[in-house]
N, C-alpha and C positions, 0 to 999 in steps of 0.2 A: 142804694137808696136807704135800706134799713140802717146801715152804719152811719150815714149822713144825718138821718133824723135822730139817732141815738147821740151822736156828737153834739148836735144842736141842743138837745135836752140837757145833756151834761153841762154844756156851756151856760145854759139858763140857770141851772141849779148853782153853778159856780159863782154866779153873780151875787147870790145870797150867802153861800157857804162853800168854800173850796173843799173842806173836809167832807161835807155831805155829798158833794158831787163825786169825789173820789170813792167814797163808800158805795154809792149807787153803781158807779161804773165797774168797780172791782167785783161786786157781788153778782151783777147781771152777767158779766163776762165769765165769771167762775161757773155759773150754771150753764151758759152756752158751751163752754169748753168741756163740760162733763156730759153733754148730750150724746156723743158717740158711744159712751159706756152703756147707756140704757135709753135709747131714743124714744121709746114709748112710755117713759116714766110719767109724762104729763098727759092730761086728758086731750081728747080730740077737740079741735078748734070748733066751738059752737057757732062761729060766724061764717064758716066755710060751707057753702051750699053743696049738697051731695058729697059730703066728706066720707070717704071710704076708710079713713083712719090714717091716711098719710099726712094730713095736716093736723098739727098739734099746737098747743099754746100753754104758756105759763105766765104768772104774774108775780112781780117782785117790786117792792117799793113803789107801788102805783104805776108800774110800767107793765105793759102786756107785750110779750114776745111771741109772735106767731112764726112757726117754722114748718118745713115740709121734709119728710123722711123719704128718701129714695133708696134703692138697693146699694148705691155707691156713695151717697153723700147726704148731708143734712144742710138744707138751705134756709137761712134766716130770711123770712119774708118781710116782716114788719116789727118795729119796736115803737110803740105808741103809749102815751099816757092814757090811763084807763078812763079819764074824764073826757077824752076826745070821742067824738061820734065814731062808732065802729064802721069800717068800710066793708061792704059785702064783696066777696070775691069767689 
């Protein structure tokens, strides 16, 4: 689901500028791929109720990426434009 919404956002940007769409896609994926090196680099997700620190988020190019850190993996939960209404979870 997160990947699909990210692809749709990149497609939307591509309608205006293919260069900007590729820039956004590359930079966000670069950060996502670097998460295993330091998964707690970004702050706790302020929209997650009762967050014990496993849910984190970062923003880049007006996109907010929420992810969950488990002992064995990092799960990308959502990629949304920051102007969209945040969804509680």
